[in-house]
C-alpha positions, -999 to +999 in steps of 0.1 A: -026+609+577-042+584+603-053+552+584-084+533+596-065+500+597-096+478+597-101+489+562-066+477+549-061+443+570-081+416+552-091+389+569-069+361+550-039+378+571-055+365+605-081+333+595-068+302+615-064+270+594-101+255+592-094+221+612-129+212+605-150+186+626-165+153+614-201+153+616-198+121+626-176+128+656-182+120+692-190+152+714-161+147+738-137+138+708-149+173+691-146+192+720-104+176+725-100+188+692-107+219+695-082+229+719-082+269+722-103+274+692-135+298+696-152+268+675-145+240+642-173+240+618-192+207+605-187+206+564-212+187+540-200+165+516-190+199+495-169+210+520-192+241+526-199+249+565-233+243+574-224+246+614-206+251+644-192+236+671-178+261+705-166+252+732-196+263+755-222+250+737-202+214+734-196+217+772-235+223+779-249+196+758-224+171+768-231+177+805-271+165+799-255+135+781-265+153+744-244+146+709-224+165+686-256+172+663-274+189+695-242+211+702-238+226+668-254+259+657-264+274+626-261+311+634-226+318+622-216+342+597-193+336+564-169+359+548-146+354+519-109+354+527-103+392+508-127+411+532-116+436+554-118+438+593-143+465+590-162+447+569-164+413+594-164+432+630-199+433+635-200+395+628-175+390+657-194+405+678-217+372+681-185+356+694-189+338+675-162+319+649-166+333+608-165+311+583-138+321+557-155+305+524-136+305+487-159+318+458-175+281+457-189+283+494-158+261+505-145+261+536-107+277+535-103+292+572-117+299+605-120+335+618-117+337+659-132+369+669-109+371+695-079+375+665-097+403+655-096+424+685-061+412+692-048+424+655-070+455+658-051+461+692-016+451+678-018+477+654-033+504+675+000+498+703+021+497+669+008+534+658+009+545+695+047+539+697+056+552+665+036+584+667+054+590+703+087+583+684+077+609+658+065+636+678+085+636+707 
């Protein structure tokens, strides 16, 4: 029986360490710290995500001399580690990182939308290879 892998793979299996950005960081410093991540969340005093910095927004704003507060956005989605990839798939379509939060709303992970697509592609490839071996 063919199983929809998006229904069984949970967010905690592919999320990465959150590596939040300090609210008082300089924009250049925050951009350098991003590395190849899709974005980094800025947290409030309780450890809850309040905004996200993406490389695209940061570069655009830094070109006009703006600060970190000018570059962050608040229109990101959040989820829990136990949610499945199917449950976050539409949110990933925005291209923004998804904040993975615990029951208290504190950031515990960063879900890069590219990782969702990579994982689904990896699983699909494994299934195809298995079916070829079994049925040929």
